[in-house]
C-alpha positions as CSV (number, residue, x, y, z in Angstrom):
1,M,-2.0,-48.7,-75.0
2,G,-1.1,-45.8,-77.4
3,L,2.5,-44.9,-77.3
4,L,1.8,-41.5,-79.0
5,R,-0.7,-40.5,-76.3
6,I,1.8,-41.5,-73.6
7,W,4.5,-39.5,-75.4
8,V,2.3,-36.4,-75.6
9,I,1.4,-36.6,-71.9
10,A,5.1,-37.1,-71.0
11,R,6.2,-34.2,-73.1
12,H,3.6,-31.9,-71.4
13,V,4.7,-33.1,-68.0
14,F,8.4,-32.5,-68.8
15,L,7.8,-29.0,-70.2
16,G,5.5,-28.1,-67.4
17,I,8.1,-29.1,-64.7
18,I,10.8,-27.2,-66.6
19,R,8.5,-24.1,-66.7
20,D,8.1,-24.5,-62.9
21,R,11.8,-23.7,-62.7
22,A,13.0,-27.1,-61.6
23,L,16.2,-26.6,-63.4
24,Y,17.2,-24.0,-60.9
25,L,18.4,-27.0,-58.9
26,I,21.4,-27.2,-61.3
27,A,22.4,-23.6,-60.3
28,L,22.0,-24.5,-56.6
29,Y,24.2,-27.6,-57.1
30,S,26.8,-25.5,-58.9
31,L,26.9,-23.0,-56.1
32,L,27.2,-25.8,-53.5
33,M,30.1,-27.4,-55.4
34,L,31.8,-24.0,-55.8
35,A,31.4,-23.3,-52.1
36,A,32.8,-26.8,-51.3
37,T,35.9,-26.3,-53.5
38,I,36.6,-23.0,-51.8
39,L,35.9,-24.1,-48.2
40,L,37.1,-27.7,-48.2
41,P,40.9,-27.1,-48.7
42,Q,40.9,-25.0,-45.5
43,V,39.2,-27.8,-43.5
44,A,40.6,-31.0,-45.0
45,S,43.8,-30.8,-46.9
46,V,44.7,-34.5,-46.7
47,A,41.4,-36.1,-47.8
48,Y,40.2,-33.3,-50.1
49,D,39.9,-35.6,-53.2
50,K,37.8,-38.2,-51.4
51,I,35.6,-35.6,-49.8
52,I,34.9,-33.7,-53.0
53,L,34.1,-37.0,-54.8
54,D,31.7,-38.1,-52.1
55,L,30.1,-34.6,-51.7
56,G,29.4,-34.3,-55.4
57,L,27.7,-37.6,-55.7
58,T,25.7,-37.0,-52.5
59,G,24.5,-33.7,-53.8
60,I,23.3,-35.1,-57.0
61,H,21.6,-37.9,-55.1
62,L,19.8,-35.7,-52.6
63,L,18.7,-33.1,-55.1
64,S,17.2,-35.7,-57.4
65,L,15.5,-37.3,-54.4
66,L,13.9,-33.9,-53.6
67,V,12.6,-33.7,-57.1
68,V,11.1,-37.1,-56.9
69,A,9.6,-36.6,-53.5
70,F,8.0,-33.2,-54.0
71,I,7.3,-33.1,-57.8
72,G,6.6,-36.8,-58.4
73,T,4.0,-37.0,-55.6
74,S,2.1,-33.9,-56.7
75,L,1.9,-34.7,-60.4
76,V,-1.4,-36.5,-60.3
77,N,-2.7,-34.6,-57.2
78,Q,-2.5,-31.3,-59.1
79,E,-4.5,-32.8,-61.9
80,I,-7.2,-33.9,-59.5
81,E,-7.3,-30.7,-57.5
82,K,-7.4,-28.4,-60.6
83,R,-10.0,-30.8,-62.1
84,T,-8.0,-31.0,-65.4
85,V,-8.1,-34.8,-65.0
86,L,-11.8,-34.6,-66.0
87,T,-10.9,-33.4,-69.4
88,M,-8.5,-36.3,-69.7
89,I,-11.2,-38.7,-68.9
90,A,-13.3,-37.3,-71.7
91,K,-10.5,-38.0,-74.2
92,P,-9.7,-41.5,-75.4
93,V,-6.9,-41.8,-72.8
94,S,-6.9,-44.8,-70.5
95,P,-5.8,-44.3,-66.8
96,M,-2.8,-46.5,-67.5
97,E,-1.7,-44.3,-70.4
98,F,-2.2,-41.2,-68.2
99,I,0.0,-42.6,-65.4
100,A,2.6,-44.0,-67.8
101,G,2.9,-40.6,-69.5
102,K,3.3,-38.9,-66.1
103,H,6.0,-41.3,-65.1
104,L,7.8,-41.0,-68.4
105,G,7.8,-37.2,-68.2
106,L,9.2,-37.3,-64.7
107,S,11.8,-39.9,-65.7
108,L,12.9,-37.7,-68.6
109,L,13.3,-34.8,-66.2
110,L,15.3,-36.9,-63.7
111,V,17.6,-38.1,-66.5
112,L,18.2,-34.6,-67.7
113,L,18.8,-33.3,-64.1
114,I,21.3,-36.1,-63.3
115,A,23.1,-35.6,-66.6
116,L,23.4,-31.9,-66.2
117,M,24.5,-32.0,-62.5
118,G,26.9,-34.8,-63.5
119,G,28.4,-32.6,-66.1
120,V,28.9,-29.8,-63.5
121,Y,30.4,-32.4,-61.2
122,L,32.9,-33.7,-63.7
123,G,33.8,-30.2,-64.6
124,V,34.5,-29.3,-61.0
125,L,36.6,-32.5,-60.6
126,W,38.6,-31.6,-63.8
127,L,39.2,-28.0,-62.7
128,N,40.4,-29.0,-59.3
129,G,42.6,-31.8,-60.6
130,V,40.9,-34.5,-58.6
131,A,41.8,-38.0,-59.8
132,Y,38.7,-40.2,-60.5
133,S,37.6,-43.2,-62.5
134,P,35.3,-42.0,-65.2
135,V,33.7,-45.5,-65.6
136,S,32.9,-45.7,-61.9
137,L,31.3,-42.3,-61.8
138,L,29.3,-43.0,-64.9
139,L,28.0,-46.3,-63.4
140,A,27.2,-44.5,-60.2
141,M,25.1,-41.9,-62.0
142,V,23.4,-44.5,-64.2
143,F,22.3,-46.5,-61.2
144,M,21.4,-43.3,-59.3
145,G,19.1,-42.5,-62.2
146,L,17.6,-45.9,-62.2
147,E,16.9,-45.7,-58.5
148,M,15.3,-42.3,-58.9
149,I,13.1,-43.6,-61.8
150,L,11.9,-46.5,-59.6
151,L,11.3,-44.1,-56.7
152,G,9.4,-41.9,-59.1
153,A,7.0,-44.7,-59.8
154,I,6.5,-45.3,-56.1
155,A,6.0,-41.5,-55.6
156,L,3.3,-41.5,-58.3
157,L,1.6,-44.5,-56.8
158,F,1.4,-42.7,-53.4
159,G,0.4,-39.5,-55.1
160,V,-2.6,-41.3,-56.7
161,I,-3.9,-42.8,-53.5
162,T,-3.1,-40.2,-50.8
163,S,-2.7,-36.5,-50.3
164,S,0.5,-34.8,-51.5
165,L,2.0,-34.4,-48.0
166,L,1.4,-38.0,-47.0
167,A,2.7,-39.2,-50.3
168,T,5.9,-37.2,-49.8
169,L,6.4,-38.7,-46.4
170,L,5.7,-42.2,-47.6
171,T,8.2,-41.7,-50.5
172,F,10.9,-40.6,-48.0
173,A,10.0,-43.6,-45.9
174,V,10.4,-46.1,-48.8
175,Y,13.7,-44.4,-49.7
176,L,15.0,-44.8,-46.1
177,M,13.8,-48.4,-45.9
178,G,15.7,-49.2,-49.0
179,H,18.9,-47.6,-47.9
180,L,18.7,-48.7,-44.3
181,S,17.5,-52.3,-44.8
182,S,20.9,-53.9,-44.4
183,D,21.5,-51.9,-41.2
184,I,18.1,-52.9,-39.8
185,L,18.8,-56.5,-40.6
186,A,22.2,-56.4,-38.9
187,L,20.5,-54.7,-35.9
188,G,17.9,-57.5,-35.7
189,Q,20.6,-60.2,-35.9
190,L,22.5,-58.4,-33.1
191,M,19.4,-58.2,-30.9
192,I,18.7,-62.0,-31.5
193,R,22.3,-62.8,-30.4
194,R,22.0,-60.6,-27.3
195,V,18.7,-62.3,-26.3
196,W,20.2,-65.8,-26.7
197,V,23.4,-64.9,-24.9
198,G,22.0,-62.7,-22.3
Protein backbone atom coordinates (compact mmCIF):
# COMPACT_ATOMS: atom_id res chain seq x y z
CA MET A 1 0.00 0.00 0.00
CA GLY A 2 1.57 3.28 -1.14
CA LEU A 3 1.28 6.06 1.43
CA LEU A 4 2.08 8.69 -1.19
CA ARG A 5 -0.84 7.58 -3.38
CA ILE A 6 -3.17 7.58 -0.37
CA TRP A 7 -2.00 11.08 0.56
CA VAL A 8 -2.57 12.38 -2.99
CA ILE A 9 -6.13 11.00 -3.04
CA ALA A 10 -6.79 12.39 0.47
CA ARG A 11 -5.51 15.82 -0.55
CA HIS A 12 -7.75 15.92 -3.60
CA VAL A 13 -10.77 14.81 -1.56
CA PHE A 14 -10.05 17.44 1.10
CA LEU A 15 -9.61 20.27 -1.41
CA GLY A 16 -12.64 19.12 -3.43
CA ILE A 17 -14.91 19.20 -0.39
CA ILE A 18 -13.62 22.63 0.60
CA ARG A 19 -14.30 23.85 -2.95
CA ASP A 20 -17.87 22.59 -2.52
CA ARG A 21 -18.24 25.20 0.23
CA ALA A 22 -18.41 22.81 3.17
CA LEU A 23 -16.71 25.41 5.34
CA TYR A 24 -19.88 27.53 5.18
CA LEU A 25 -21.02 25.34 8.05
CA ILE A 26 -18.64 27.31 10.27
CA ALA A 27 -20.46 30.53 9.37
CA LEU A 28 -23.79 28.81 10.06
CA TYR A 29 -22.50 27.60 13.42
CA SER A 30 -21.25 31.11 14.26
CA LEU A 31 -24.65 32.60 13.43
CA LEU A 32 -26.43 29.98 15.55
CA MET A 33 -24.16 30.67 18.51
CA LEU A 34 -24.63 34.44 18.09
CA ALA A 35 -28.41 34.00 18.00
CA ALA A 36 -28.22 31.78 21.07
CA THR A 37 -26.22 34.34 23.05
CA ILE A 38 -28.75 37.04 22.16
CA LEU A 39 -31.94 35.04 22.73
CA LEU A 40 -31.04 32.75 25.65
CA PRO A 41 -30.69 35.40 28.39
CA GLN A 42 -34.29 36.40 27.77
CA VAL A 43 -35.51 32.81 28.14
CA ALA A 44 -33.24 31.22 30.75
CA SER A 45 -31.39 33.58 33.02
CA VAL A 46 -30.61 31.06 35.76
CA ALA A 47 -29.19 28.15 33.71
CA TYR A 48 -27.66 30.29 30.93
CA ASP A 49 -24.12 28.95 31.38
CA LYS A 50 -25.17 25.29 31.24
CA ILE A 51 -27.47 25.82 28.26
CA ILE A 52 -24.84 27.68 26.21
CA LEU A 53 -22.24 24.98 27.03
CA ASP A 54 -24.58 22.18 25.95
CA LEU A 55 -25.88 24.04 22.91
CA GLY A 56 -22.39 24.72 21.58
CA LEU A 57 -21.25 21.11 21.84
CA THR A 58 -24.51 19.84 20.38
CA GLY A 59 -24.18 22.20 17.42
CA ILE A 60 -20.65 20.99 16.67
CA HIS A 61 -21.79 17.39 16.98
CA LEU A 62 -24.83 17.69 14.73
CA LEU A 63 -23.11 19.74 12.01
CA SER A 64 -20.21 17.30 11.81
CA LEU A 65 -22.75 14.44 11.68
CA LEU A 66 -24.41 16.12 8.69
CA VAL A 67 -21.04 16.37 6.94
CA VAL A 68 -20.37 12.68 7.53
CA ALA A 69 -23.83 11.56 6.49
CA PHE A 70 -24.19 13.61 3.33
CA ILE A 71 -20.63 14.09 2.08
CA GLY A 72 -19.11 10.83 3.33
CA THR A 73 -21.73 8.64 1.70
CA SER A 74 -21.47 10.36 -1.67
CA LEU A 75 -17.66 10.39 -2.00
CA VAL A 76 -17.40 7.04 -3.75
CA ASN A 77 -20.83 7.20 -5.40
CA GLN A 78 -19.88 10.42 -7.20
CA GLU A 79 -16.78 8.73 -8.59
CA ILE A 80 -18.88 5.82 -9.85
CA GLU A 81 -21.63 8.02 -11.35
CA LYS A 82 -19.20 10.39 -13.07
CA ARG A 83 -17.12 7.39 -14.21
CA THR A 84 -13.93 8.97 -12.89
CA VAL A 85 -13.31 5.76 -10.98
CA LEU A 86 -12.46 4.14 -14.31
CA THR A 87 -9.42 6.38 -14.70
CA MET A 88 -8.37 5.42 -11.18
CA ILE A 89 -8.58 1.73 -12.07
CA ALA A 90 -6.23 2.31 -15.00
CA LYS A 91 -3.64 3.83 -12.64
CA PRO A 92 -1.55 1.73 -10.27
CA VAL A 93 -3.92 2.43 -7.37
CA SER A 94 -5.46 -0.46 -5.50
CA PRO A 95 -9.08 -0.26 -4.29
CA MET A 96 -7.83 -0.29 -0.70
CA GLU A 97 -5.60 2.74 -1.35
CA PHE A 98 -8.50 4.50 -3.06
CA ILE A 99 -10.88 3.96 -0.11
CA ALA A 100 -8.17 4.76 2.46
CA GLY A 101 -7.40 8.02 0.64
CA LYS A 102 -11.07 8.96 0.56
CA HIS A 103 -11.40 8.24 4.28
CA LEU A 104 -8.25 10.16 5.16
CA GLY A 105 -9.45 13.20 3.18
CA LEU A 106 -12.85 13.10 4.90
CA SER A 107 -11.16 12.68 8.28
CA LEU A 108 -8.92 15.69 7.67
CA LEU A 109 -11.97 17.77 6.79
CA LEU A 110 -13.80 16.62 9.94
CA VAL A 111 -10.82 17.47 12.13
CA LEU A 112 -10.59 20.93 10.54
CA LEU A 113 -14.34 21.56 10.92
CA ILE A 114 -14.43 20.45 14.56
CA ALA A 115 -11.31 22.50 15.36
CA LEU A 116 -12.65 25.68 13.72
CA MET A 117 -16.13 25.33 15.23
CA GLY A 118 -14.46 24.57 18.57
CA GLY A 119 -12.49 27.80 18.27
CA VAL A 120 -15.68 29.74 17.61
CA TYR A 121 -17.33 27.97 20.55
CA LEU A 122 -14.50 28.79 22.96
CA GLY A 123 -14.52 32.39 21.73
CA VAL A 124 -18.26 32.69 22.43
CA LEU A 125 -17.78 31.21 25.90
CA TRP A 126 -14.93 33.62 26.64
CA LEU A 127 -16.84 36.69 25.37
CA ASN A 128 -19.88 35.82 27.48
CA GLY A 129 -17.87 35.04 30.60
CA VAL A 130 -19.13 31.46 30.85
CA ALA A 131 -17.11 29.35 33.28
CA TYR A 132 -15.91 26.07 31.75
CA SER A 133 -13.22 23.45 32.12
CA PRO A 134 -10.85 23.68 29.12
CA VAL A 135 -9.64 20.10 29.60
CA SER A 136 -13.19 18.71 29.60
CA LEU A 137 -14.17 20.63 26.48
CA LEU A 138 -10.99 19.60 24.69
CA LEU A 139 -11.60 15.94 25.57
CA ALA A 140 -15.21 16.22 24.40
CA MET A 141 -14.08 17.62 21.04
CA VAL A 142 -11.35 15.00 20.62
CA PHE A 143 -13.77 12.14 21.26
CA MET A 144 -16.37 13.80 19.06
CA GLY A 145 -13.78 13.88 16.28
CA LEU A 146 -12.92 10.21 16.81
CA GLU A 147 -16.61 9.29 16.71
CA MET A 148 -17.11 11.19 13.46
CA ILE A 149 -14.01 9.62 11.89
CA LEU A 150 -15.34 6.16 12.76
CA LEU A 151 -18.79 7.09 11.46
CA GLY A 152 -17.09 8.39 8.30
CA ALA A 153 -15.64 4.93 7.69
CA ILE A 154 -19.10 3.43 8.09
CA ALA A 155 -20.58 6.05 5.74
CA LEU A 156 -17.93 5.24 3.12
CA LEU A 157 -18.70 1.54 3.46
CA PHE A 158 -22.40 2.14 2.90
CA GLY A 159 -21.59 4.54 0.05
CA VAL A 160 -19.63 1.82 -1.73
CA ILE A 161 -22.32 -0.86 -1.53
CA THR A 162 -25.57 1.13 -1.87
CA SER A 163 -27.01 4.31 -3.35
CA SER A 164 -26.33 7.70 -1.74
CA LEU A 165 -29.80 8.06 -0.24
CA LEU A 166 -29.85 4.59 1.31
CA ALA A 167 -26.26 5.03 2.53
CA THR A 168 -27.23 8.29 4.24
CA LEU A 169 -30.21 6.65 5.95
CA LEU A 170 -28.10 3.68 7.05
CA THR A 171 -25.43 6.02 8.44
CA PHE A 172 -28.05 7.87 10.49
CA ALA A 173 -29.38 4.48 11.66
CA VAL A 174 -25.94 3.37 12.85
CA TYR A 175 -25.48 6.72 14.61
CA LEU A 176 -28.83 6.36 16.38
CA MET A 177 -28.14 2.73 17.31
CA GLY A 178 -24.86 3.75 18.88
CA HIS A 179 -26.37 6.60 20.87
CA LEU A 180 -29.56 4.84 21.89
CA SER A 181 -28.15 1.36 22.62
CA SER A 182 -28.10 1.85 26.41
CA ASP A 183 -31.71 3.08 26.33
CA ILE A 184 -32.78 0.15 24.18
CA LEU A 185 -31.04 -2.26 26.57
CA ALA A 186 -32.74 -0.63 29.58
CA LEU A 187 -36.10 -0.83 27.81
CA GLY A 188 -35.54 -4.53 27.09
CA GLN A 189 -34.71 -5.24 30.72
CA LEU A 190 -37.79 -3.32 31.82
CA MET A 191 -39.97 -5.32 29.45
CA ILE A 192 -38.51 -8.62 30.74
CA ARG A 193 -39.25 -7.57 34.32
CA ARG A 194 -42.83 -6.62 33.40
CA VAL A 195 -43.41 -9.96 31.68
CA TRP A 196 -42.14 -11.92 34.69
CA VAL A 197 -44.02 -9.79 37.22
CA GLY A 198 -47.21 -9.34 35.17
